[in-house]
PyMOL Python script that loads the backbone (N, CA, C, O; Angstrom):
from pymol import cmd

cmd.read_pdbstr("""\
ATOM      1  N   MET A   1     -21.463 -90.215-170.744  1.00  0.00           N
ATOM      2  CA  MET A   1     -22.590 -90.141-172.177  1.00  0.00           C
ATOM      3  C   MET A   1     -22.971 -88.753-171.947  1.00  0.00           C
ATOM      4  O   MET A   1     -22.896 -87.886-171.076  1.00  0.00           O
ATOM      5  N   SER A   2     -23.637 -89.032-173.718  1.00  0.00           N
ATOM      6  CA  SER A   2     -23.838 -87.574-173.458  1.00  0.00           C
ATOM      7  C   SER A   2     -25.138 -87.477-173.789  1.00  0.00           C
ATOM      8  O   SER A   2     -25.753 -88.425-174.276  1.00  0.00           O
ATOM      9  N   THR A   3     -25.593 -86.478-173.583  1.00  0.00           N
ATOM     10  CA  THR A   3     -26.988 -86.133-173.739  1.00  0.00           C
ATOM     11  C   THR A   3     -27.261 -85.686-175.721  1.00  0.00           C
ATOM     12  O   THR A   3     -26.521 -85.635-176.704  1.00  0.00           O
ATOM     13  N   ASN A   4     -28.303 -85.521-175.534  1.00  0.00           N
ATOM     14  CA  ASN A   4     -29.041 -85.356-176.551  1.00  0.00           C
ATOM     15  C   ASN A   4     -28.987 -83.435-176.881  1.00  0.00           C
ATOM     16  O   ASN A   4     -28.668 -82.932-177.958  1.00  0.00           O
ATOM     17  N   ARG A   5     -29.220 -83.001-176.159  1.00  0.00           N
ATOM     18  CA  ARG A   5     -28.833 -81.783-176.544  1.00  0.00           C
ATOM     19  C   ARG A   5     -26.947 -81.511-175.936  1.00  0.00           C
ATOM     20  O   ARG A   5     -26.629 -80.352-176.204  1.00  0.00           O
ATOM     21  N   GLU A   6     -26.286 -81.951-175.544  1.00  0.00           N
ATOM     22  CA  GLU A   6     -24.763 -81.626-176.036  1.00  0.00           C
ATOM     23  C   GLU A   6     -24.660 -82.138-177.710  1.00  0.00           C
ATOM     24  O   GLU A   6     -23.893 -81.559-178.479  1.00  0.00           O
ATOM     25  N   LEU A   7     -25.271 -82.948-178.026  1.00  0.00           N
ATOM     26  CA  LEU A   7     -24.802 -83.677-179.543  1.00  0.00           C
ATOM     27  C   LEU A   7     -25.255 -82.765-180.492  1.00  0.00           C
ATOM     28  O   LEU A   7     -24.921 -82.744-181.676  1.00  0.00           O
ATOM     29  N   GLU A   8     -25.980 -82.058-179.964  1.00  0.00           N
ATOM     30  CA  GLU A   8     -26.843 -80.836-180.788  1.00  0.00           C
ATOM     31  C   GLU A   8     -25.820 -79.699-180.648  1.00  0.00           C
ATOM     32  O   GLU A   8     -25.333 -79.430-181.746  1.00  0.00           O
ATOM     33  N   PHE A   9     -25.404 -79.049-179.780  1.00  0.00           N
ATOM     34  CA  PHE A   9     -24.594 -78.403-179.089  1.00  0.00           C
ATOM     35  C   PHE A   9     -22.667 -78.542-180.445  1.00  0.00           C
ATOM     36  O   PHE A   9     -21.836 -77.769-180.921  1.00  0.00           O
ATOM     37  N   LYS A  10     -23.005 -80.241-180.431  1.00  0.00           N
ATOM     38  CA  LYS A  10     -21.571 -80.197-181.434  1.00  0.00           C
ATOM     39  C   LYS A  10     -21.524 -80.037-182.888  1.00  0.00           C
ATOM     40  O   LYS A  10     -20.597 -79.752-183.646  1.00  0.00           O
ATOM     41  N   ASN A  11     -22.886 -80.320-183.101  1.00  0.00           N
ATOM     42  CA  ASN A  11     -23.086 -80.657-184.400  1.00  0.00           C
ATOM     43  C   ASN A  11     -23.516 -79.351-184.608  1.00  0.00           C
ATOM     44  O   ASN A  11     -23.910 -79.688-185.725  1.00  0.00           O
ATOM     45  N   PHE A  12     -23.864 -77.928-184.554  1.00  0.00           N
ATOM     46  CA  PHE A  12     -24.242 -76.470-184.036  1.00  0.00           C
ATOM     47  C   PHE A  12     -22.744 -76.057-184.259  1.00  0.00           C
ATOM     48  O   PHE A  12     -22.544 -75.577-185.374  1.00  0.00           O
ATOM     49  N   TYR A  13     -21.498 -76.153-183.325  1.00  0.00           N
ATOM     50  CA  TYR A  13     -20.451 -75.649-183.381  1.00  0.00           C
ATOM     51  C   TYR A  13     -19.315 -76.780-184.602  1.00  0.00           C
ATOM     52  O   TYR A  13     -18.291 -76.312-185.101  1.00  0.00           O
ATOM     53  N   ILE A  14     -19.614 -77.708-184.776  1.00  0.00           N
ATOM     54  CA  ILE A  14     -18.857 -77.981-185.508  1.00  0.00           C
ATOM     55  C   ILE A  14     -19.345 -77.505-187.004  1.00  0.00           C
ATOM     56  O   ILE A  14     -18.446 -77.493-187.844  1.00  0.00           O
ATOM     57  N   ASN A  15     -20.335 -77.207-187.336  1.00  0.00           N
ATOM     58  CA  ASN A  15     -21.168 -76.482-188.635  1.00  0.00           C
ATOM     59  C   ASN A  15     -20.672 -74.991-188.612  1.00  0.00           C
ATOM     60  O   ASN A  15     -20.440 -74.282-189.590  1.00  0.00           O
ATOM     61  N   VAL A  16     -20.560 -74.670-187.278  1.00  0.00           N
ATOM     62  CA  VAL A  16     -20.910 -72.653-187.636  1.00  0.00           C
ATOM     63  C   VAL A  16     -19.531 -72.787-187.988  1.00  0.00           C
ATOM     64  O   VAL A  16     -19.230 -72.606-189.167  1.00  0.00           O
ATOM     65  N   TRP A  17     -18.679 -73.064-187.188  1.00  0.00           N
ATOM     66  CA  TRP A  17     -16.829 -73.218-187.148  1.00  0.00           C
ATOM     67  C   TRP A  17     -16.323 -73.641-188.700  1.00  0.00           C
ATOM     68  O   TRP A  17     -15.236 -73.155-189.013  1.00  0.00           O
ATOM     69  N   LYS A  18     -16.832 -74.296-189.480  1.00  0.00           N
ATOM     70  CA  LYS A  18     -16.164 -75.605-189.988  1.00  0.00           C
ATOM     71  C   LYS A  18     -15.392 -74.677-191.288  1.00  0.00           C
ATOM     72  O   LYS A  18     -14.256 -75.066-191.559  1.00  0.00           O
ATOM     73  N   ASP A  19     -15.865 -73.621-192.011  1.00  0.00           N
ATOM     74  CA  ASP A  19     -15.274 -73.165-192.802  1.00  0.00           C
ATOM     75  C   ASP A  19     -14.625 -72.110-192.717  1.00  0.00           C
ATOM     76  O   ASP A  19     -14.069 -71.698-193.734  1.00  0.00           O
ATOM     77  N   SER A  20     -14.540 -71.549-191.770  1.00  0.00           N
ATOM     78  CA  SER A  20     -14.080 -71.070-191.058  1.00  0.00           C
ATOM     79  C   SER A  20     -12.886 -70.633-189.811  1.00  0.00           C
ATOM     80  O   SER A  20     -13.067 -71.106-188.689  1.00  0.00           O
ATOM     81  N   LEU A  21     -11.664 -69.714-190.057  1.00  0.00           N
ATOM     82  CA  LEU A  21     -10.973 -69.787-188.506  1.00  0.00           C
ATOM     83  C   LEU A  21     -11.050 -68.747-187.321  1.00  0.00           C
ATOM     84  O   LEU A  21     -11.490 -67.599-187.269  1.00  0.00           O
ATOM     85  N   THR A  22     -10.608 -69.365-186.624  1.00  0.00           N
ATOM     86  CA  THR A  22     -10.973 -67.681-185.084  1.00  0.00           C
ATOM     87  C   THR A  22      -9.491 -67.080-185.902  1.00  0.00           C
ATOM     88  O   THR A  22      -8.582 -67.493-186.622  1.00  0.00           O
ATOM     89  N   ARG A  23     -10.003 -65.734-185.184  1.00  0.00           N
ATOM     90  CA  ARG A  23      -8.520 -65.577-185.302  1.00  0.00           C
ATOM     91  C   ARG A  23      -7.762 -65.590-185.037  1.00  0.00           C
ATOM     92  O   ARG A  23      -6.772 -65.247-185.682  1.00  0.00           O
ATOM     93  N   TYR A  24      -7.811 -66.208-183.360  1.00  0.00           N
ATOM     94  CA  TYR A  24      -6.823 -66.872-183.042  1.00  0.00           C
ATOM     95  C   TYR A  24      -5.615 -68.134-183.868  1.00  0.00           C
ATOM     96  O   TYR A  24      -4.385 -68.190-183.888  1.00  0.00           O
ATOM     97  N   GLU A  25      -6.574 -68.907-184.396  1.00  0.00           N
ATOM     98  CA  GLU A  25      -5.963 -69.562-184.811  1.00  0.00           C
ATOM     99  C   GLU A  25      -5.073 -68.961-186.381  1.00  0.00           C
ATOM    100  O   GLU A  25      -4.004 -69.286-186.897  1.00  0.00           O
ATOM    101  N   ARG A  26      -5.969 -68.124-186.689  1.00  0.00           N
ATOM    102  CA  ARG A  26      -5.656 -67.523-188.155  1.00  0.00           C
ATOM    103  C   ARG A  26      -4.274 -66.612-187.787  1.00  0.00           C
ATOM    104  O   ARG A  26      -3.432 -66.508-188.679  1.00  0.00           O
ATOM    105  N   ALA A  27      -3.959 -65.754-186.093  1.00  0.00           N
ATOM    106  CA  ALA A  27      -2.851 -65.095-186.417  1.00  0.00           C
ATOM    107  C   ALA A  27      -1.586 -66.155-186.522  1.00  0.00           C
ATOM    108  O   ALA A  27      -0.635 -66.087-187.301  1.00  0.00           O
ATOM    109  N   ARG A  28      -1.898 -67.333-185.332  1.00  0.00           N
ATOM    110  CA  ARG A  28      -1.256 -68.065-185.160  1.00  0.00           C
ATOM    111  C   ARG A  28      -0.676 -68.655-186.351  1.00  0.00           C
ATOM    112  O   ARG A  28       0.553 -68.713-186.304  1.00  0.00           O
ATOM    113  N   ILE A  29      -1.323 -69.201-187.621  1.00  0.00           N
ATOM    114  CA  ILE A  29      -1.045 -69.453-188.589  1.00  0.00           C
ATOM    115  C   ILE A  29      -0.203 -68.737-188.944  1.00  0.00           C
ATOM    116  O   ILE A  29       0.912 -69.055-189.358  1.00  0.00           O
ATOM    117  N   ILE A  30      -0.632 -67.735-188.825  1.00  0.00           N
ATOM    118  CA  ILE A  30       0.196 -66.296-190.362  1.00  0.00           C
ATOM    119  C   ILE A  30       2.065 -66.568-189.718  1.00  0.00           C
ATOM    120  O   ILE A  30       3.062 -66.847-190.384  1.00  0.00           O
ATOM    121  N   GLY A  31       1.876 -66.257-187.635  1.00  0.00           N
ATOM    122  CA  GLY A  31       2.769 -66.038-187.396  1.00  0.00           C
ATOM    123  C   GLY A  31       4.091 -67.109-187.291  1.00  0.00           C
ATOM    124  O   GLY A  31       5.267 -66.789-187.124  1.00  0.00           O
ATOM    125  N   ALA A  32       3.457 -68.658-187.462  1.00  0.00           N
ATOM    126  CA  ALA A  32       4.357 -69.778-188.296  1.00  0.00           C
ATOM    127  C   ALA A  32       4.934 -69.566-188.831  1.00  0.00           C
ATOM    128  O   ALA A  32       6.161 -69.661-188.834  1.00  0.00           O
ATOM    129  N   ARG A  33       3.765 -68.950-189.920  1.00  0.00           N
ATOM    130  CA  ARG A  33       4.360 -69.552-191.227  1.00  0.00           C
ATOM    131  C   ARG A  33       5.576 -68.549-191.610  1.00  0.00           C
ATOM    132  O   ARG A  33       6.453 -68.859-192.417  1.00  0.00           O
ATOM    133  N   ALA A  34       5.506 -67.070-190.800  1.00  0.00           N
ATOM    134  CA  ALA A  34       6.211 -66.070-191.441  1.00  0.00           C
ATOM    135  C   ALA A  34       7.794 -66.426-190.854  1.00  0.00           C
ATOM    136  O   ALA A  34       8.799 -66.222-191.534  1.00  0.00           O
ATOM    137  N   LEU A  35       7.819 -66.965-189.539  1.00  0.00           N
ATOM    138  CA  LEU A  35       8.529 -67.735-188.701  1.00  0.00           C
ATOM    139  C   LEU A  35       9.562 -68.664-189.819  1.00  0.00           C
ATOM    140  O   LEU A  35      10.772 -68.772-190.019  1.00  0.00           O
ATOM    141  N   GLN A  36       8.611 -69.096-190.245  1.00  0.00           N
ATOM    142  CA  GLN A  36       9.211 -70.353-191.605  1.00  0.00           C
ATOM    143  C   GLN A  36      10.001 -69.586-192.351  1.00  0.00           C
ATOM    144  O   GLN A  36      11.205 -69.810-192.475  1.00  0.00           O
ATOM    145  N   ILE A  37       9.413 -68.660-192.883  1.00  0.00           N
ATOM    146  CA  ILE A  37      10.126 -68.084-194.065  1.00  0.00           C
ATOM    147  C   ILE A  37      11.363 -67.155-193.584  1.00  0.00           C
ATOM    148  O   ILE A  37      12.421 -66.933-194.173  1.00  0.00           O
ATOM    149  N   SER A  38      10.943 -66.720-192.436  1.00  0.00           N
ATOM    150  CA  SER A  38      12.125 -65.633-191.636  1.00  0.00           C
ATOM    151  C   SER A  38      13.582 -67.304-191.766  1.00  0.00           C
ATOM    152  O   SER A  38      14.741 -67.097-192.124  1.00  0.00           O
ATOM    153  N   MET A  39      13.355 -67.916-191.602  1.00  0.00           N
ATOM    154  CA  MET A  39      13.996 -69.095-191.121  1.00  0.00           C
ATOM    155  C   MET A  39      15.144 -69.823-192.841  1.00  0.00           C
ATOM    156  O   MET A  39      16.294 -70.262-192.871  1.00  0.00           O
ATOM    157  N   GLY A  40      14.551 -69.711-193.495  1.00  0.00           N
ATOM    158  CA  GLY A  40      14.891 -69.939-194.703  1.00  0.00           C
ATOM    159  C   GLY A  40      13.546 -70.745-195.646  1.00  0.00           C
ATOM    160  O   GLY A  40      14.031 -71.480-196.506  1.00  0.00           O
ATOM    161  N   ALA A  41      12.153 -70.745-195.646  1.00  0.00           N
ATOM    162  CA  ALA A  41      11.654 -71.253-196.149  1.00  0.00           C
ATOM    163  C   ALA A  41      11.347 -70.908-197.446  1.00  0.00           C
ATOM    164  O   ALA A  41      11.623 -69.768-197.818  1.00  0.00           O
ATOM    165  N   VAL A  42      10.874 -71.614-198.131  1.00  0.00           N
ATOM    166  CA  VAL A  42      10.591 -70.938-200.180  1.00  0.00           C
ATOM    167  C   VAL A  42       9.543 -70.146-199.738  1.00  0.00           C
ATOM    168  O   VAL A  42       9.268 -70.368-198.559  1.00  0.00           O
ATOM    169  N   PRO A  43       8.902 -69.348-200.243  1.00  0.00           N
ATOM    170  CA  PRO A  43       7.375 -69.073-200.056  1.00  0.00           C
ATOM    171  C   PRO A  43       6.713 -69.450-201.121  1.00  0.00           C
ATOM    172  O   PRO A  43       7.247 -69.465-202.230  1.00  0.00           O
ATOM    173  N   LEU A  44       5.191 -69.881-200.869  1.00  0.00           N
ATOM    174  CA  LEU A  44       4.614 -70.811-201.529  1.00  0.00           C
ATOM    175  C   LEU A  44       3.961 -70.177-202.966  1.00  0.00           C
ATOM    176  O   LEU A  44       3.333 -70.824-203.804  1.00  0.00           O
ATOM    177  N   ILE A  45       4.382 -68.299-203.026  1.00  0.00           N
ATOM    178  CA  ILE A  45       3.345 -68.273-203.701  1.00  0.00           C
ATOM    179  C   ILE A  45       4.197 -67.198-204.692  1.00  0.00           C
ATOM    180  O   ILE A  45       4.862 -66.559-203.876  1.00  0.00           O
ATOM    181  N   ASP A  46       4.370 -66.912-205.429  1.00  0.00           N
ATOM    182  CA  ASP A  46       4.998 -65.664-206.112  1.00  0.00           C
ATOM    183  C   ASP A  46       4.889 -63.641-205.576  1.00  0.00           C
ATOM    184  O   ASP A  46       4.062 -62.729-205.568  1.00  0.00           O
ATOM    185  N   VAL A  47       5.858 -63.813-205.333  1.00  0.00           N
ATOM    186  CA  VAL A  47       6.242 -62.735-204.056  1.00  0.00           C
ATOM    187  C   VAL A  47       6.646 -61.377-204.650  1.00  0.00           C
ATOM    188  O   VAL A  47       6.780 -60.314-204.045  1.00  0.00           O
ATOM    189  N   GLU A  48       6.774 -61.570-205.656  1.00  0.00           N
ATOM    190  CA  GLU A  48       6.912 -60.770-207.077  1.00  0.00           C
ATOM    191  C   GLU A  48       5.741 -59.729-206.715  1.00  0.00           C
ATOM    192  O   GLU A  48       5.897 -58.559-206.367  1.00  0.00           O
ATOM    193  N   SER A  49       4.324 -60.548-206.909  1.00  0.00           N
ATOM    194  CA  SER A  49       3.238 -59.950-207.137  1.00  0.00           C
ATOM    195  C   SER A  49       2.405 -59.661-206.237  1.00  0.00           C
ATOM    196  O   SER A  49       1.190 -59.532-206.383  1.00  0.00           O
ATOM    197  N   LEU A  50       3.481 -59.464-204.555  1.00  0.00           N
ATOM    198  CA  LEU A  50       2.580 -59.071-203.628  1.00  0.00           C
ATOM    199  C   LEU A  50       2.857 -57.658-203.846  1.00  0.00           C
ATOM    200  O   LEU A  50       4.063 -57.497-204.036  1.00  0.00           O
ATOM    201  N   PRO A  51       2.111 -56.446-203.894  1.00  0.00           N
ATOM    202  CA  PRO A  51       2.498 -55.434-203.296  1.00  0.00           C
ATOM    203  C   PRO A  51       3.166 -54.941-202.607  1.00  0.00           C
ATOM    204  O   PRO A  51       3.792 -53.924-202.905  1.00  0.00           O
ATOM    205  N   SER A  52       3.253 -55.770-200.997  1.00  0.00           N
ATOM    206  CA  SER A  52       4.369 -55.780-199.380  1.00  0.00           C
ATOM    207  C   SER A  52       5.028 -56.695-199.336  1.00  0.00           C
ATOM    208  O   SER A  52       4.453 -57.783-199.367  1.00  0.00           O
ATOM    209  N   LYS A  53       6.416 -56.667-199.252  1.00  0.00           N
ATOM    210  CA  LYS A  53       7.249 -57.928-199.505  1.00  0.00           C
ATOM    211  C   LYS A  53       7.779 -58.609-198.609  1.00  0.00           C
ATOM    212  O   LYS A  53       8.531 -59.562-198.818  1.00  0.00           O
ATOM    213  N   ASP A  54       7.220 -57.917-196.827  1.00  0.00           N
ATOM    214  CA  ASP A  54       8.020 -58.629-195.616  1.00  0.00           C
ATOM    215  C   ASP A  54       7.028 -59.847-195.438  1.00  0.00           C
ATOM    216  O   ASP A  54       6.014 -60.189-196.047  1.00  0.00           O
ATOM    217  N   LEU A  55       7.670 -60.326-194.441  1.00  0.00           N
ATOM    218  CA  LEU A  55       7.157 -61.544-193.938  1.00  0.00           C
ATOM    219  C   LEU A  55       5.963 -61.620-193.788  1.00  0.00           C
ATOM    220  O   LEU A  55       5.631 -62.667-194.344  1.00  0.00           O
ATOM    221  N   LEU A  56       5.062 -61.120-193.349  1.00  0.00           N
ATOM    222  CA  LEU A  56       3.762 -61.620-192.398  1.00  0.00           C
ATOM    223  C   LEU A  56       2.720 -60.533-193.644  1.00  0.00           C
ATOM    224  O   LEU A  56       2.092 -59.625-193.100  1.00  0.00           O
ATOM    225  N   SER A  57       2.664 -60.581-194.263  1.00  0.00           N
ATOM    226  CA  SER A  57       2.626 -60.299-195.863  1.00  0.00           C
ATOM    227  C   SER A  57       2.674 -61.323-196.727  1.00  0.00           C
ATOM    228  O   SER A  57       1.475 -61.588-196.812  1.00  0.00           O
ATOM    229  N   ILE A  58       3.115 -61.925-197.282  1.00  0.00           N
ATOM    230  CA  ILE A  58       3.231 -63.422-197.674  1.00  0.00           C
ATOM    231  C   ILE A  58       3.090 -63.693-196.926  1.00  0.00           C
ATOM    232  O   ILE A  58       3.507 -62.705-196.321  1.00  0.00           O
ATOM    233  N   ALA A  59       2.760 -64.391-196.131  1.00  0.00           N
ATOM    234  CA  ALA A  59       2.475 -65.770-194.865  1.00  0.00           C
ATOM    235  C   ALA A  59       0.676 -64.780-195.117  1.00  0.00           C
ATOM    236  O   ALA A  59       0.014 -65.124-196.096  1.00  0.00           O
ATOM    237  N   GLU A  60       0.319 -64.080-194.539  1.00  0.00           N
ATOM    238  CA  GLU A  60      -0.788 -64.238-194.933  1.00  0.00           C
ATOM    239  C   GLU A  60      -1.946 -64.086-196.229  1.00  0.00           C
ATOM    240  O   GLU A  60      -3.164 -63.907-196.189  1.00  0.00           O
ATOM    241  N   ALA A  61      -0.901 -64.257-197.491  1.00  0.00           N
ATOM    242  CA  ALA A  61      -0.858 -64.017-198.897  1.00  0.00           C
ATOM    243  C   ALA A  61      -1.225 -65.351-198.900  1.00  0.00           C
ATOM    244  O   ALA A  61      -2.357 -65.743-199.183  1.00  0.00           O
ATOM    245  N   GLU A  62      -0.176 -66.144-198.552  1.00  0.00           N
ATOM    246  CA  GLU A  62       0.026 -67.618-198.773  1.00  0.00           C
ATOM    247  C   GLU A  62      -0.938 -67.953-197.808  1.00  0.00           C
ATOM    248  O   GLU A  62       0.004 -68.404-197.157  1.00  0.00           O
ATOM    249  N   LEU A  63      -1.780 -68.137-197.187  1.00  0.00           N
ATOM    250  CA  LEU A  63      -2.981 -68.563-196.258  1.00  0.00           C
ATOM    251  C   LEU A  63      -3.862 -67.578-197.173  1.00  0.00           C
ATOM    252  O   LEU A  63      -3.684 -68.093-198.277  1.00  0.00           O
ATOM    253  N   ASP A  64      -4.539 -66.689-197.343  1.00  0.00           N
ATOM    254  CA  ASP A  64      -5.572 -66.558-197.978  1.00  0.00           C
ATOM    255  C   ASP A  64      -5.874 -67.183-199.332  1.00  0.00           C
ATOM    256  O   ASP A  64      -6.900 -67.262-200.008  1.00  0.00           O
ATOM    257  N   ARG A  65      -4.836 -67.528-199.464  1.00  0.00           N
ATOM    258  CA  ARG A  65      -5.157 -67.754-201.980  1.00  0.00           C
ATOM    259  C   ARG A  65      -4.544 -69.789-201.336  1.00  0.00           C
ATOM    260  O   ARG A  65      -3.751 -70.305-202.123  1.00  0.00           O
ATOM    261  N   GLY A  66      -4.880 -70.562-200.244  1.00  0.00           N
ATOM    262  CA  GLY A  66      -4.990 -71.658-199.934  1.00  0.00           C
ATOM    263  C   GLY A  66      -4.420 -72.498-200.229  1.00  0.00           C
ATOM    264  O   GLY A  66      -5.038 -73.559-200.140  1.00  0.00           O
ATOM    265  N   VAL A  67      -2.983 -72.592-200.736  1.00  0.00           N
ATOM    266  CA  VAL A  67      -1.682 -73.263-200.331  1.00  0.00           C
ATOM    267  C   VAL A  67      -0.861 -73.801-199.513  1.00  0.00           C
ATOM    268  O   VAL A  67       0.071 -74.559-199.780  1.00  0.00           O
ATOM    269  N   LEU A  68      -1.229 -73.380-198.418  1.00  0.00           N
ATOM    270  CA  LEU A  68      -0.944 -73.707-197.111  1.00  0.00           C
ATOM    271  C   LEU A  68      -1.181 -75.504-196.652  1.00  0.00           C
ATOM    272  O   LEU A  68      -2.257 -76.101-196.676  1.00  0.00           O
ATOM    273  N   PRO A  69       0.070 -76.030-196.282  1.00  0.00           N
ATOM    274  CA  PRO A  69      -0.305 -78.130-195.998  1.00  0.00           C
ATOM    275  C   PRO A  69      -0.480 -78.066-194.432  1.00  0.00           C
ATOM    276  O   PRO A  69      -0.208 -78.997-193.674  1.00  0.00           O
ATOM    277  N   ILE A  70      -0.944 -76.906-194.078  1.00  0.00           N
ATOM    278  CA  ILE A  70      -1.381 -76.784-192.477  1.00  0.00           C
ATOM    279  C   ILE A  70      -3.095 -77.574-191.943  1.00  0.00           C
ATOM    280  O   ILE A  70      -4.070 -77.136-192.554  1.00  0.00           O
ATOM    281  N   THR A  71      -3.334 -78.568-190.959  1.00  0.00           N
ATOM    282  CA  THR A  71      -4.306 -78.814-190.322  1.00  0.00           C
ATOM    283  C   THR A  71      -4.321 -78.561-189.381  1.00  0.00           C
ATOM    284  O   THR A  71      -3.455 -78.968-188.607  1.00  0.00           O
ATOM    285  N   VAL A  72      -5.705 -77.452-188.852  1.00  0.00           N
ATOM    286  CA  VAL A  72      -5.846 -77.501-187.320  1.00  0.00           C
ATOM    287  C   VAL A  72      -6.509 -78.266-186.645  1.00  0.00           C
ATOM    288  O   VAL A  72      -7.550 -78.738-187.100  1.00  0.00           O
ATOM    289  N   ARG A  73      -6.043 -78.580-185.348  1.00  0.00           N
ATOM    290  CA  ARG A  73      -6.583 -79.082-184.648  1.00  0.00           C
ATOM    291  C   ARG A  73      -7.812 -78.907-183.698  1.00  0.00           C
ATOM    292  O   ARG A  73      -7.510 -78.821-182.507  1.00  0.00           O
ATOM    293  N   ARG A  74      -8.737 -78.859-183.909  1.00  0.00           N
ATOM    294  CA  ARG A  74      -9.836 -78.341-182.496  1.00  0.00           C
ATOM    295  C   ARG A  74     -10.079 -79.174-181.653  1.00  0.00           C
ATOM    296  O   ARG A  74     -10.178 -80.361-181.961  1.00  0.00           O
ATOM    297  N   ARG A  75     -10.249 -78.677-180.227  1.00  0.00           N
ATOM    298  CA  ARG A  75     -10.920 -79.449-179.499  1.00  0.00           C
ATOM    299  C   ARG A  75     -11.843 -78.730-179.459  1.00  0.00           C
ATOM    300  O   ARG A  75     -12.001 -77.528-179.677  1.00  0.00           O
ATOM    301  N   LEU A  76     -12.717 -79.856-179.045  1.00  0.00           N
ATOM    302  CA  LEU A  76     -14.132 -79.317-178.680  1.00  0.00           C
ATOM    303  C   LEU A  76     -14.423 -79.933-177.147  1.00  0.00           C
ATOM    304  O   LEU A  76     -13.680 -80.634-176.460  1.00  0.00           O
ATOM    305  N   PRO A  77     -15.382 -79.571-176.938  1.00  0.00           N
ATOM    306  CA  PRO A  77     -15.991 -79.963-174.952  1.00  0.00           C
ATOM    307  C   PRO A  77     -16.119 -80.857-175.271  1.00  0.00           C
ATOM    308  O   PRO A  77     -16.441 -81.178-176.415  1.00  0.00           O
ATOM    309  N   GLY A  78     -15.853 -81.746-174.115  1.00  0.00           N
ATOM    310  CA  GLY A  78     -16.014 -83.409-174.075  1.00  0.00           C
ATOM    311  C   GLY A  78     -14.498 -83.784-174.713  1.00  0.00           C
ATOM    312  O   GLY A  78     -14.478 -84.855-175.321  1.00  0.00           O
ATOM    313  N   GLY A  79     -13.382 -83.131-174.659  1.00  0.00           N
ATOM    314  CA  GLY A  79     -11.756 -84.022-176.053  1.00  0.00           C
ATOM    315  C   GLY A  79     -12.306 -85.022-176.932  1.00  0.00           C
ATOM    316  O   GLY A  79     -11.976 -86.204-177.028  1.00  0.00           O
ATOM    317  N   THR A  80     -13.216 -84.364-177.577  1.00  0.00           N
ATOM    318  CA  THR A  80     -13.245 -85.343-178.704  1.00  0.00           C
ATOM    319  C   THR A  80     -12.459 -83.547-179.488  1.00  0.00           C
ATOM    320  O   THR A  80     -12.470 -82.387-179.077  1.00  0.00           O
ATOM    321  N   TYR A  81     -11.865 -84.249-180.774  1.00  0.00           N
ATOM    322  CA  TYR A  81     -11.762 -83.155-181.808  1.00  0.00           C
ATOM    323  C   TYR A  81     -11.551 -83.315-183.423  1.00  0.00           C
ATOM    324  O   TYR A  81     -11.018 -84.245-184.028  1.00  0.00           O
ATOM    325  N   VAL A  82     -12.084 -82.230-183.882  1.00  0.00           N
ATOM    326  CA  VAL A  82     -11.969 -81.894-185.425  1.00  0.00           C
ATOM    327  C   VAL A  82     -10.619 -81.566-185.890  1.00  0.00           C
ATOM    328  O   VAL A  82      -9.703 -80.972-185.322  1.00  0.00           O
ATOM    329  N   LEU A  83     -10.717 -82.147-187.181  1.00  0.00           N
ATOM    330  CA  LEU A  83      -8.996 -81.660-188.043  1.00  0.00           C
ATOM    331  C   LEU A  83      -9.915 -80.781-189.576  1.00  0.00           C
ATOM    332  O   LEU A  83     -10.486 -81.402-190.473  1.00  0.00           O
ATOM    333  N   LEU A  84      -9.809 -79.257-189.474  1.00  0.00           N
ATOM    334  CA  LEU A  84      -9.574 -79.008-190.374  1.00  0.00           C
ATOM    335  C   LEU A  84      -8.279 -78.329-191.597  1.00  0.00           C
ATOM    336  O   LEU A  84      -7.544 -77.357-191.423  1.00  0.00           O
ATOM    337  N   SER A  85      -8.354 -79.139-192.662  1.00  0.00           N
ATOM    338  CA  SER A  85      -7.527 -79.137-193.553  1.00  0.00           C
ATOM    339  C   SER A  85      -7.483 -77.387-194.432  1.00  0.00           C
ATOM    340  O   SER A  85      -8.477 -77.087-195.094  1.00  0.00           O
ATOM    341  N   LEU A  86      -6.447 -76.500-194.357  1.00  0.00           N
ATOM    342  CA  LEU A  86      -6.874 -75.027-195.274  1.00  0.00           C
ATOM    343  C   LEU A  86      -6.500 -75.547-196.302  1.00  0.00           C
ATOM    344  O   LEU A  86      -6.499 -74.577-197.061  1.00  0.00           O
ATOM    345  N   ARG A  87      -6.152 -76.460-196.929  1.00  0.00           N
ATOM    346  CA  ARG A  87      -6.688 -76.810-197.983  1.00  0.00           C
ATOM    347  C   ARG A  87      -8.181 -77.264-198.805  1.00  0.00           C
ATOM    348  O   ARG A  87      -8.473 -76.927-199.952  1.00  0.00           O
ATOM    349  N   LYS A  88      -8.862 -77.956-198.052  1.00  0.00           N
ATOM    350  CA  LYS A  88      -9.444 -78.090-198.202  1.00  0.00           C
ATOM    351  C   LYS A  88     -10.933 -76.723-198.654  1.00  0.00           C
ATOM    352  O   LYS A  88     -11.651 -76.409-199.603  1.00  0.00           O
ATOM    353  N   LYS A  89     -10.575 -76.200-196.749  1.00  0.00           N
ATOM    354  CA  LYS A  89     -11.512 -75.259-196.412  1.00  0.00           C
ATOM    355  C   LYS A  89     -11.315 -74.019-197.416  1.00  0.00           C
ATOM    356  O   LYS A  89     -11.933 -72.983-197.172  1.00  0.00           O
ATOM    357  N   MET A  90     -10.556 -74.086-198.426  1.00  0.00           N
ATOM    358  CA  MET A  90      -9.785 -72.651-199.560  1.00  0.00           C
ATOM    359  C   MET A  90     -11.130 -73.561-200.685  1.00  0.00           C
ATOM    360  O   MET A  90     -12.126 -72.990-201.130  1.00  0.00           O
ATOM    361  N   ASP A  91     -10.828 -74.828-200.890  1.00  0.00           N
ATOM    362  CA  ASP A  91     -11.391 -75.732-202.697  1.00  0.00           C
ATOM    363  C   ASP A  91     -12.871 -75.256-202.494  1.00  0.00           C
ATOM    364  O   ASP A  91     -13.729 -75.532-203.333  1.00  0.00           O
TER     365      ASP A  91
END
""", "prot")
cmd.dss("prot")
cmd.show_as("cartoon", "prot")
cmd.util.cbc("prot")
cmd.orient("prot")
C-alpha cells in the first residue's frame, strides 16, 4: 500500500526524468547501437554529413537526431515501470 508521500515521490521522479536520459542510459544506447552498426546494421542517418565517421559518432548522431526505434524501460521504486520511447522524446 503506497502512502501519499510515496506517490508524490513517484510523480516527481517521473516528471523530472521523463524527457531526458541518464548518462548511463545514453551510454548503453550508444554502445548497443555502435555494436549493431559494426555487425552490419545499416545506419539510419546520412553518414556522409558527419564530420567523424567512426561507429560511436554515428550512433551518437542517430540518438541525438531521434531516429532510433528504441524504448527504455525504467524501473521505479516499488517495482513499477515507465516506458520511454526515444522517438517520442525527440518530437
